[in-house]
C-alpha positions, 0 to 999 in steps of 0.5 A: 506463496510469500517471500522469506520476509515473511513467517508464519506469524505476520505483523499485520501494521503496515500491510497492503493488498494494492491493485496494480498495473493490469489487475495485478494484486500485491502485498506490499509493505508502506514506508512513509517519508519526507524529505525536506526541500527548502526553509524561506520566510519561517516555513518549511518546503517539503516533499511526503511520500509513501512507498510501497514495496511489494512483499510477494512480488519485486514491485515498488510503487509511490503515492505522492502525497506532498510536493513542495507542502502542497497536498498532490496525492496521486499514484505516481507512474511506472518509471517516476524517479525519487532522488532521497539523499541517500537513496535513489528509487525508481517505480517499477508499478503503478498501484491504482488502489489499496487498503490496509490489511486492517481494513480489509480484515473490518469489511470482512468481519462485518460480512461475517466471514471471520470472528475475530479482528483485534489481533494485529498478527494473522497467521500466513492462511489468514494473510492469504484468505485476507489476500483471496477476499481481497482479490474478489473484492477488487474485482467485483465491478460497481453496478450503478443505480439511478 
């Protein structure tokens, strides 16, 4: 199920399960990135991004959190271009939602589905179980109450 980048035990720091494109679900690693744009009147203006790279797929998605130091917080569309100092990224998916593996495990614990949430390392079986739970979690329809 997973690429060779995952071994039998997986460190879950910065791992997210994301819903993207046409309601697909995938496992992504998040990288925070900040680009200093310019310095003016003693202020540094910057762009900040969260770059999500697929671990069980070849997808790359981006959340733009700051644009010239203005808080924006939006998921970039498919085909969004980012010019980094030594790299160039074009997104090939649009992420719609994301939850960290840690947050998902807490939900599972509160629902009585698992007994331990203290570990920062999961087996592939536990990770698969978490992803399956997330697929169900994301597919539930929100019911409006009056």
